[in-house]
C-alpha positions as CSV (number, residue, x, y, z in Angstrom):
1,M,91.4,105.3,99.4
2,K,88.0,104.9,100.2
3,T,87.3,108.7,99.2
4,L,87.6,111.6,96.6
5,K,88.5,113.5,99.7
6,G,90.8,110.7,101.0
7,A,93.0,110.9,98.1
8,Q,93.2,114.7,97.6
9,K,93.9,115.1,101.5
10,V,97.4,112.2,100.2
11,T,97.9,113.7,97.3
12,F,98.1,117.5,99.0
13,L,100.7,115.7,101.4
14,A,102.6,114.0,99.2
15,G,103.0,117.4,97.2
16,P,105.4,119.3,98.7
17,I,107.6,115.5,99.5
18,Y,108.4,115.5,96.1
19,W,108.9,118.8,95.2
20,L,111.3,119.0,98.3
21,S,113.1,116.4,96.5
22,F,113.2,117.3,93.4
23,T,114.6,120.4,95.1
24,L,117.7,118.5,96.5
25,S,118.5,116.3,93.4
26,I,118.2,120.1,91.9
27,L,120.8,121.6,94.7
28,I,123.4,118.1,94.0
29,G,123.7,118.8,90.4
30,I,124.3,122.8,91.5
31,V,126.6,121.7,93.9
32,A,128.6,119.2,91.6
33,Y,128.4,121.6,88.9
34,S,129.8,124.5,91.4
35,Y,132.7,121.7,92.6
36,Y,134.2,120.9,89.3
37,D,133.9,124.3,87.7
38,H,136.2,125.5,91.0
39,L,138.6,122.5,90.5
40,G,138.1,124.0,86.5
41,C,137.7,120.1,85.7
42,D,135.2,118.5,83.9
43,P,135.1,115.2,84.1
44,L,133.3,114.0,80.8
45,A,135.4,115.9,78.8
46,S,138.5,114.3,80.4
47,G,137.0,111.0,80.0
48,Q,136.9,110.4,83.8
49,I,133.4,109.7,83.0
50,T,131.7,108.4,80.0
51,N,128.0,108.9,81.0
52,P,126.5,112.2,82.8
53,N,124.8,110.2,84.9
54,Q,128.1,108.8,86.5
55,I,128.8,112.5,87.7
56,I,127.1,112.2,91.5
57,P,129.1,108.9,92.1
58,F,131.6,110.1,91.1
59,L,131.3,113.4,92.9
60,T,131.5,111.0,95.9
61,V,134.3,109.0,95.2
62,D,136.1,112.3,94.8
63,I,134.9,114.4,97.6
64,F,135.3,111.1,99.9
65,K,138.3,108.9,99.1
66,G,140.2,109.5,101.9
67,I,137.4,108.6,104.7
68,P,137.9,105.1,105.6
69,G,134.0,103.4,104.5
70,M,132.4,106.2,103.6
71,L,132.5,105.2,99.8
72,G,130.6,101.7,101.2
73,L,127.6,103.7,103.6
74,F,127.2,105.1,99.6
75,V,126.9,102.5,98.1
76,A,124.4,100.6,101.0
77,A,122.2,103.8,101.2
78,L,122.1,103.6,97.3
79,C,121.1,100.2,96.9
80,S,119.1,100.5,100.5
81,A,117.1,103.4,98.9
82,S,116.7,101.7,95.5
83,L,115.5,98.0,97.0
84,S,112.5,99.9,98.9
85,T,111.1,101.9,96.4
86,I,110.8,99.0,94.0
87,S,109.7,96.8,97.0
88,S,106.8,99.5,97.9
89,G,106.2,99.9,94.7
90,L,105.2,96.6,94.1
91,S,103.7,95.9,96.9
92,S,101.4,98.6,95.9
93,L,100.7,97.2,92.1
94,S,99.5,94.3,93.5
95,A,97.3,95.6,96.4
96,T,95.8,97.9,93.3
97,T,95.6,94.7,91.4
98,W,93.9,93.2,93.7
99,E,91.7,96.6,94.8
100,D,90.5,97.5,91.1
101,I,90.3,94.1,89.2
102,L,90.3,91.1,91.1
103,K,88.0,92.2,93.9
104,H,85.0,92.5,91.5
105,H,85.7,89.0,90.0
106,L,85.7,87.3,92.8
107,P,82.7,87.1,95.0
108,N,82.2,86.1,98.5
109,H,85.7,87.0,99.5
110,S,87.0,87.3,103.0
111,D,89.5,89.5,104.3
112,F,92.3,86.6,104.6
113,K,91.4,85.6,101.0
114,A,92.6,89.2,99.8
115,T,95.4,89.2,101.4
116,L,96.7,86.0,100.1
117,V,96.0,86.9,96.7
118,A,97.7,90.0,97.5
119,K,100.7,88.8,99.0
120,V,101.1,85.5,96.6
121,A,100.9,89.0,93.5
122,D,103.3,90.7,95.3
123,Q,106.0,87.8,95.5
124,C,105.4,86.8,92.0
125,L,106.1,90.5,90.7
126,K,109.2,90.5,93.1
127,L,110.6,86.9,91.0
128,S,109.4,88.2,87.9
129,R,111.6,91.3,89.4
130,A,114.4,89.6,90.0
131,N,114.6,87.7,86.6
């Protein structure tokens, strides 16, 4: 952000969105706990899953096993969200690298040069992440 006031505005707008995300994550955990408590089943203790992080995908498989295509939709949404998050993170990293580090060391830069450097850095980060 160009000004401190702009950065504060973004922080105050993003804060409630992050809290909503955390709240939804907690609610999903409560739903999973309630579902398996109601069934009288503990997938971790029974050996159906080996890691507590597997509970939400296992719950999804358990709930939607009779609906064709629903598991594929879940996996597609999960992959899409993951790739989107990684892509935006790498793009912001390359833009921040330009603004905070490279811009001061490259005098007489044009907007075209700045965009080119940021895009090349972004592609290099994505390629290194893929390997």
